[in-house]
C-alpha positions as CSV (number, residue, x, y, z in Angstrom):
1,M,-87.2,68.9,72.9
2,P,-84.5,66.6,71.6
3,Q,-81.2,68.0,70.9
4,M,-79.3,67.7,67.7
5,M,-76.4,65.4,67.4
6,P,-73.3,67.3,68.8
7,I,-70.7,68.1,66.2
8,N,-67.4,69.3,67.4
9,W,-65.9,72.5,65.9
10,I,-63.3,70.8,63.8
11,M,-65.9,68.6,62.0
12,L,-68.1,71.7,61.4
13,F,-65.2,73.5,60.0
14,M,-64.3,70.6,57.7
15,Y,-67.9,70.4,56.5
16,F,-67.8,74.2,55.8
17,I,-64.6,74.0,53.9
18,L,-65.8,71.0,51.8
19,I,-69.0,72.8,50.9
20,F,-67.1,76.0,50.2
21,M,-64.6,74.3,47.9
22,T,-67.3,72.4,46.1
23,F,-69.2,75.6,45.3
24,N,-66.1,77.4,44.2
25,M,-65.1,74.5,41.8
26,M,-68.6,74.5,40.4
27,N,-68.6,78.2,39.8
28,Y,-65.1,78.1,38.3
29,Y,-66.0,75.4,35.7
30,I,-69.4,77.0,34.8
31,F,-67.7,80.4,34.4
32,N,-64.8,79.0,32.5
33,K,-67.1,77.1,30.1
34,K,-68.9,80.5,29.3
35,L,-65.6,82.2,28.7
36,N,-64.4,79.5,26.4
37,K,-67.5,79.9,24.2
38,K,-66.9,83.6,23.9
39,K,-63.2,83.1,23.1
40,K,-64.1,80.6,20.4
41,N,-66.6,83.0,18.8
42,I,-64.0,85.8,18.9
43,M,-61.3,83.6,17.4
44,N,-63.4,82.3,14.6
45,K,-64.1,85.7,13.1
46,N,-62.0,86.7,10.2
47,F,-60.2,89.9,10.5
48,N,-59.3,91.9,7.4
49,W,-56.3,93.9,8.2
50,K,-55.4,96.7,5.8
51,W,-51.7,97.5,6.1
């Protein structure tokens, strides 16, 4: 059976870090977008304060 192309450990580590950072950034922006929608809905409500 043919072997895969050898990848040294540093390149493998760099690929892992790159993929890890990409998924973290995607998760952050998706979650942040959902939070902003909730905050806008809360801020748009009128509060009637009775002092």
